[in-house]
C-alpha positions in Angstrom: -0.4 -5.3 -15.3 2.8 -6.4 -17.0 4.8 -4.5 -14.7 4.1 -6.3 -11.5 3.5 -9.2 -13.5 7.2 -9.7 -14.0 9.1 -7.3 -12.2 10.4 -10.0 -9.0 10.9 -12.6 -11.7 13.3 -10.3 -13.7 14.9 -8.8 -10.2 15.7 -12.7 -9.8 15.8 -14.8 -12.6 16.4 -12.8 -16.0 17.8 -15.5 -18.0 13.7 -16.8 -17.6 12.1 -13.5 -17.6 13.9 -10.9 -20.4 13.6 -13.2 -23.4 9.3 -13.4 -23.1 9.4 -9.6 -22.0 11.4 -9.2 -25.7 9.4 -11.6 -27.7 6.2 -10.0 -26.3 6.9 -6.3 -26.4 6.6 -6.1 -29.9 3.2 -7.4 -29.2 2.8 -4.1 -27.4 5.1 -1.6 -29.4 2.6 -2.4 -32.6 -0.6 -1.0 -30.3 1.5 2.2 -29.9 2.4 5.5 -32.1 5.8 6.6 -30.1 7.7 3.3 -31.1 11.2 5.2 -31.9 12.2 6.1 -28.4 10.9 3.0 -27.3 13.2 0.9 -29.8 15.9 2.9 -29.4 15.9 2.3 -25.2 15.2 -1.2 -25.9 18.5 -1.1 -28.2 20.2 0.4 -25.3 19.4 -2.0 -22.6 20.2 -4.9 -24.3 23.5 -2.8 -25.8 24.9 -3.1 -21.9 25.0 -7.4 -22.5 28.6 -8.4 -24.0 26.0 -11.2 -25.8 22.8 -9.7 -26.4 21.3 -13.1 -25.8 22.8 -13.8 -22.8 21.3 -12.5 -20.0 22.2 -13.6 -15.8 20.6 -16.9 -14.7 20.4 -15.6 -11.4 21.1 -12.4 -9.3 22.7 -11.8 -6.2 20.8 -10.0 -3.2 23.3 -6.8 -4.0 22.6 -7.0 -8.1 18.7 -7.3 -7.3 18.8 -4.1 -5.4 20.7 -2.3 -8.0 18.3 -3.7 -10.6 15.6 -2.3 -8.5 17.2 1.2 -7.9 17.8 1.2 -11.7 14.2 0.5 -12.7 13.4 3.2 -10.7 16.1 5.7 -11.7 14.9 5.1 -15.4 10.9 5.5 -15.0 11.9 8.7 -12.7 13.6 10.1 -15.9 10.7 9.4 -18.3 8.6 11.6 -16.3 11.6 14.5 -16.7 10.3 17.1 -19.2 12.6 16.7 -22.3 13.1 20.4 -23.0 15.3 20.0 -19.0 19.0 21.8 -20.1 21.8 22.2 -17.9 22.3 25.7 -16.3 25.5 27.6 -17.8 28.5 27.5 -15.8 
């Protein structure tokens, strides 16, 4: 699967992997119907970089750990119910 193919490389050398992932993403996005929120998420991620065309060449071990944790936090967020609300205070 794509995740296992790209995860380690994306975590260590994002500048070599993310351009390929982004260019290939359109192929996969065309195959699914719920494209809107995925495009929004893609733009949110890209927007976190000062320059959308500038991914870090190499991540330090600390940055790799942060990448890994962030990846799994985001995956967890996908499985949360959309209708969860904050308790009233």
